[in-house]
C-alpha positions as CSV (number, residue, x, y, z in Angstrom):
1,M,-13.8,-45.6,30.5
2,N,-11.5,-45.3,33.3
3,V,-12.7,-46.3,36.8
4,A,-11.1,-45.6,40.3
5,I,-11.6,-48.0,43.1
6,I,-11.5,-46.6,46.8
7,A,-10.3,-49.4,48.9
8,A,-11.8,-47.6,52.1
9,A,-13.5,-51.0,54.1
10,G,-10.7,-51.1,57.2
11,Q,-11.8,-51.3,60.4
12,G,-9.2,-48.9,61.3
13,T,-8.3,-50.4,64.7
14,R,-4.7,-49.2,65.4
15,M,-6.7,-45.3,64.9
16,G,-8.3,-46.2,68.1
17,G,-11.8,-44.6,68.7
18,K,-15.4,-45.6,68.2
19,R,-15.0,-44.8,64.2
20,A,-13.3,-46.2,61.0
21,K,-10.3,-44.6,60.5
22,Q,-11.3,-43.3,57.0
23,F,-14.4,-41.2,58.7
24,V,-12.8,-39.3,61.4
25,E,-12.5,-35.7,60.4
26,L,-9.4,-33.9,59.1
27,A,-9.9,-30.6,59.2
28,G,-13.4,-30.7,59.7
29,T,-14.1,-33.0,56.7
30,P,-14.0,-36.5,56.8
31,I,-11.0,-38.4,55.5
32,I,-12.5,-40.3,53.0
33,V,-14.2,-37.1,51.5
34,H,-10.5,-35.6,51.3
35,T,-9.3,-38.9,49.2
36,L,-12.5,-38.7,47.0
37,N,-11.7,-35.0,46.1
38,P,-8.7,-36.0,43.8
39,F,-10.6,-38.3,41.8
40,E,-13.6,-36.1,41.2
41,Q,-11.0,-33.5,39.6
42,C,-9.1,-35.9,37.9
43,E,-10.5,-35.2,34.5
44,I,-8.8,-39.1,33.4
45,I,-11.1,-40.6,35.7
46,Q,-14.8,-41.2,34.8
47,E,-16.3,-43.0,37.8
48,I,-15.6,-43.7,41.2
49,I,-16.5,-47.0,43.1
50,L,-16.4,-46.9,46.8
51,V,-15.7,-49.7,49.1
52,I,-16.7,-49.0,52.7
53,P,-18.0,-51.2,55.3
54,E,-21.3,-52.7,55.2
55,R,-22.6,-50.5,58.4
56,D,-21.8,-47.6,56.6
57,R,-22.7,-48.0,53.2
58,V,-26.6,-47.0,53.1
59,G,-26.0,-43.4,54.9
60,F,-22.7,-42.3,52.6
61,L,-24.5,-41.7,49.3
62,E,-26.3,-38.5,51.3
63,I,-22.7,-37.9,51.9
64,G,-21.2,-38.0,48.5
65,R,-24.0,-35.7,47.5
66,Q,-23.7,-33.4,50.3
67,Y,-19.9,-32.9,49.4
68,G,-20.7,-32.5,45.4
69,L,-19.2,-36.3,44.4
70,R,-20.9,-36.9,41.2
71,K,-18.2,-39.4,39.9
72,L,-19.7,-41.4,42.7
73,A,-21.2,-44.7,40.8
74,R,-21.4,-47.5,43.3
75,I,-21.0,-47.9,47.0
76,V,-20.6,-51.5,47.7
77,S,-19.2,-53.5,50.9
78,G,-16.3,-54.8,51.7
79,G,-14.5,-58.5,52.2
80,T,-12.2,-59.7,55.3
81,T,-9.3,-58.6,53.5
82,R,-8.1,-55.8,51.2
83,A,-7.9,-57.9,48.7
84,G,-11.3,-59.3,48.8
85,S,-12.7,-55.6,49.4
86,V,-10.8,-54.4,45.9
87,L,-12.1,-58.0,44.1
88,R,-16.1,-56.7,44.9
89,G,-15.0,-52.9,44.1
90,L,-13.8,-54.7,40.2
91,E,-17.1,-57.0,40.5
92,A,-19.2,-53.7,40.5
93,I,-17.8,-52.2,37.6
94,S,-20.9,-51.8,35.2
95,S,-19.2,-50.6,32.2
96,P,-19.3,-52.8,29.2
97,T,-15.6,-50.8,28.6
98,P,-13.5,-50.5,31.0
99,E,-10.1,-49.6,30.0
100,I,-7.8,-48.6,33.5
101,V,-8.7,-49.3,36.7
102,A,-7.1,-47.2,39.4
103,I,-6.9,-48.6,43.2
104,H,-6.3,-46.0,46.1
105,D,-6.5,-46.2,49.6
106,G,-9.5,-44.8,51.2
107,V,-7.0,-42.9,53.6
108,R,-4.3,-41.4,51.4
109,P,-5.9,-38.2,51.6
110,F,-3.1,-36.1,50.1
111,V,-3.0,-37.7,46.7
112,T,-3.1,-34.9,43.6
113,A,-5.6,-35.2,40.5
114,E,-1.6,-34.9,38.8
115,E,-0.3,-37.8,40.2
116,I,-3.2,-39.5,39.5
117,A,-3.7,-39.0,36.0
118,Q,-0.1,-39.9,35.5
119,T,-0.3,-42.9,36.7
120,V,-3.2,-43.9,34.7
121,R,-1.3,-42.4,31.7
122,A,1.8,-45.0,32.6
123,A,-1.0,-48.0,32.6
124,E,-2.2,-47.1,29.2
125,V,1.4,-47.4,27.9
126,N,2.6,-50.4,30.0
127,D,-0.9,-52.4,31.1
128,A,0.0,-51.6,34.8
129,A,1.6,-48.7,36.6
130,I,1.9,-47.8,40.4
131,L,2.8,-44.8,42.0
132,V,6.0,-44.8,44.2
133,A,8.2,-42.8,46.5
134,P,12.0,-42.9,47.1
135,A,13.1,-44.9,50.4
136,T,14.8,-42.4,52.6
137,D,16.1,-44.7,55.2
138,T,18.5,-47.3,55.1
139,I,16.7,-50.5,54.6
140,K,18.2,-53.6,56.5
141,Q,17.2,-57.4,55.5
142,V,17.0,-59.0,58.5
143,K,16.6,-62.8,60.2
144,N,16.3,-64.4,63.5
145,G,16.8,-61.1,65.1
146,T,20.2,-60.3,63.3
147,I,20.8,-57.8,60.1
148,V,21.6,-60.5,56.9
149,K,21.6,-57.4,54.6
150,T,21.8,-54.1,53.8
151,L,19.6,-53.3,50.7
152,Q,20.9,-50.6,48.4
153,R,18.7,-47.3,49.0
154,A,18.7,-46.3,45.0
155,D,17.1,-49.2,44.2
156,L,14.1,-49.1,46.6
157,R,10.9,-47.7,46.5
158,H,8.1,-47.3,49.2
159,A,4.9,-48.7,47.3
160,L,2.1,-46.0,47.3
161,T,-1.6,-45.7,45.7
162,P,-3.4,-45.3,43.1
163,Q,-1.8,-48.5,41.5
164,C,-3.4,-48.6,37.8
165,F,-3.9,-51.6,35.4
166,R,-5.9,-52.5,32.4
167,Y,-9.2,-53.8,33.4
168,S,-8.5,-57.5,31.6
169,L,-5.2,-57.7,33.3
170,L,-6.7,-57.1,36.9
171,K,-9.3,-59.5,36.1
172,R,-7.0,-62.3,35.2
173,A,-4.7,-61.7,38.4
174,F,-7.8,-61.9,40.4
175,A,-9.0,-65.1,39.1
176,R,-5.5,-66.7,40.2
177,A,-5.3,-65.0,43.4
178,D,-6.4,-66.4,46.9
179,V,-8.2,-63.1,48.3
180,L,-7.8,-64.1,51.7
181,D,-4.3,-64.5,51.6
182,P,-2.8,-62.1,54.0
183,E,0.5,-61.5,52.0
184,L,-1.8,-59.9,49.2
185,T,-0.8,-56.2,50.5
186,D,-1.3,-54.5,47.3
187,E,-2.3,-55.3,43.8
188,S,0.7,-54.8,42.1
189,L,1.6,-58.1,43.9
190,L,-1.0,-59.9,42.0
191,V,0.1,-58.8,38.8
192,E,3.9,-59.5,39.3
193,R,3.0,-63.1,40.0
194,L,1.4,-63.2,36.6
195,G,5.2,-62.1,35.4
196,V,3.8,-59.1,33.8
197,K,6.1,-56.0,34.5
198,V,4.8,-53.0,36.6
199,A,6.4,-49.6,35.4
200,I,6.4,-46.9,38.3
201,V,5.8,-43.1,38.5
202,E,7.8,-41.4,41.0
203,G,5.1,-39.6,43.5
204,G,5.5,-36.9,46.2
205,S,6.4,-37.7,50.0
206,R,2.8,-35.9,51.2
207,N,0.9,-39.0,50.0
208,I,1.1,-40.5,53.1
209,K,-1.3,-43.3,55.3
210,I,-3.3,-42.0,57.9
211,T,-3.5,-45.5,59.9
212,R,-2.2,-44.3,63.6
213,P,-3.2,-41.2,65.8
214,E,0.2,-39.6,64.7
215,D,-0.4,-39.8,61.2
216,L,-3.8,-37.7,61.7
217,A,-1.7,-35.3,63.8
218,M,1.0,-34.8,60.8
219,A,-1.9,-35.0,58.5
220,E,-3.7,-31.6,60.2
221,I,-0.3,-30.2,60.0
222,M,0.3,-30.7,56.3
223,F,-3.1,-29.8,55.4
224,K,-2.7,-26.3,57.1
225,E,0.6,-25.7,55.1
226,I,-1.4,-26.8,51.6
227,R,-4.0,-24.2,52.7
228,S,-1.5,-21.5,53.8
């Protein structure tokens, strides 16, 4: 069984307003529902675990039924950090034979079912794989307010999600991790620290993360373009 963990426990302070960013509406539907739909449609994913703030956990089952999210197996409350939240999702997996675990940001609603499937298949072959996008800007390494080095753009990628791993490998990575470490910004880093090579799958530029009001405005435009 392949399981998706959707990490959506953040408070969304950069978005402003009273609602967590994952519950803000995009084209009349909560962002988190848009995010869950491609996993619902992806045949290679059999089960979804959603990690959200405790205050929203009880009411979301009804939302899941309202939007026909049949694969949504469990809803768990998040931790104080992203890594802590993902660990809670990992611990909620009840299948005796989990194979690949796909971890995805709750505010990346434009990922496609095909991108998910490609990344899962890459993890089946390589044990670990993440979706990435090319760096389009020139990237500078800086220190003490000055440029130290210009990095080769051809060698750089933006880390996206989903990030997919064999269940046993991810469990081993978390067993050695301090989930309160603020440097743990994604799961790939945990696996990299084990000395395991992580394969990449080239993704599309539409797979944006909605964190600020201007991101939401861009997402509204993108959504209209997709539907037109």
